N, C-alpha and C positions, 0 to 999 in steps of 0.2 A: 750512233750507228757507225760501223767501220767498213772499210773496203778491204777485201782480202784478195788473194790470187783467184779464188773461185768466182768472186764478183767480177774481176777483170775478165775472166773467161766468158762469163755470161754476157757482160756488156759488149765485149768485142764481137761475139758471135751474133748478138742482136743487131749491132751496127752493120756488120758485114751482110747480114740477111736483108736489112732495110736499104743498104747502099752497096750493092754487089760490085759496082764499077769503081775500082780503086782510084781512077782518074777524077772522080767526083769527091774525093775525101779532102776537101779544103773548105775554108770559110765561105769563099765566093759562091761555090756551087751549092752549099747547104743552108745558107742564111735565110732562104725563103721558106724553109720548113722548120718551124720552131722546135718541134719535138726531136727531130733528127739532129738539128743543129745543137741543141742542148746535150744530147747524147755524145756528139762529137767533142764538145767542150769538156764534158765530164771525162771522156777517155783521154783527151789531151792532158788534162790536169793530173789524172791518175798516172799516166805514162811518165810524166815529168816527176811526180812525187816518188815513184818506184824506180826511177832511172832506167826506163825501158826504151828510151829513144823515140823515134817517130812511129806513129800508129801504122803508117803504111809499110814499115819495115818489120813489124812484129813477127810475121809468119816465117821470116828468114832465121829467127832465133839469134841474130847477131847481138842482141842485148845481153846475152850471157857474158860477153866480154867486158861488160860494165861492172862486174863484180869480181872480187878476189876468188881465185879457183878454190881456195879453202872453204868458201861459203857454200860449196856444193857437196861437202863431205857427207851429208845425210844420204845422198844418193849412193855413195860408195857403201855406207853402212847397210842400206837396204839391199843392195846387190850381194853383199857378203852374207847377210842373213838368209838370203834365198839361194845361196850357192851358185850365183850367176857370174860374179865378178871374175873369178879365175878362168871361167870357160870362154868368156868373150871380152878380151881386153880392148881398151881404147888405144893404147899404144904399147910398144914393146916392153916398157918398164911397168906395165900394169897400173898406170896412174891416169887419172882423169885429165883431160885436156879440153880446151875451148872448142876445138873442132868436133870432138866427140859429143860435147854438150849441145852444140848447135844441131848436129845430126839427130841426136836424141829428141830434141825439141821438135824439129821438123817432122820426124816420123810420128811422134805422139800427136802433134797438132794436126797433121794431115788426117790421121784416123779420127781424132776428136771432131774436127770440123765436118768430115763426111758423115759421121754418126749424127751430128746435129741436124744435117739436112734430112737424113732418113727419119729421125723421130718427129720431124715437123711435117712430113708428107701427109699424114692423116688429117691434118687441118684443112686440106683441099677437098675432101669428100663432103658433099652436101646432098640432102634429099635422097637418100639411098634406102633401098629395102631389099628383101629377099636374099639371094646369094651375095649380093654386093654388101649388104649390111653384115652378113656373117664374115665376109672377108675383111671388112673394116674392123670388126670386133677382134679378129685374130691379129691384125696389124697393130691394133691398140694394145693388146696383151703383150706382144713382143716388144713394142716400143716402151711399155711400162717397165718391163724387165730390164731393158737397156738403161733407161733413166735411173732405175734403182741401183744399178751397178756402175754408173759413170764415175762415181766417186773414186774408184780405184785409179783410173787414168788421170782424173782431175788432181788427185793428190800428187802424182809424179809431176804433172805440169806445174802445180803450185810450187814445188821445190825448185823448179827451174825459173819460174817467173819472179818469185819473191824470196830469194835465198837469204837476203839480209834483213829486210823489213817485212814482217809478216802481215801487218795491217796498218791502216792509217785512218784517222777519224774524218768524217765528212766535214766537220768544223775546221780541222786543220787544212783539208783540201780547199775549202772555201777561202780561208784566210790567207793561205800562203801560195796556192797554186792556180787560182782563177777558176776553181770549180763553180759551176752555176749555183746560185743560192738555192737552198732546199725548196723543192716543189713536190707536189704529188706526182709520183712516177706513173704516168699513164700506161707506159709499156712494160711495167713490172712483170706482168704475167707471162710474157713471151715464153 
């Protein structure tokens, strides 16, 4: 099995959902909950392997500076293919810069994390009937449509998160980066 940018997105969002207070994102605060602690260790190993910096700094997008600017050329190609690059330049020379990449990540990530909150709201409804059941069904339909189309934004985020190395094996993560040894992922369904 391999870890890709999309897996990073899922794991990070799951972790953020389980531990919303960033001040608790450390070994000392998490060690008493084995499931969350393992997820934290997984993320830490993944962030190290992909050169993403600290987990707590991820949403700032500053990790883009860890990669050569040329490694983001696919984003320029996508913008040109869609006739967008010439309309909205990142700088006066129409070239990509780190600041532009950080802002792009922050905007995309803000939207993506808010959507994640929305699509998980329906899990809080229990024992409902009548008009409430109908409303729940409609929310579920819309959430399903959103989930089916998240790939569009996740692809752009993937180009930003893993511009150099697209995937890494779990075995390599375990052997070289301290990824917890393979266990059945109890929270996989999240």
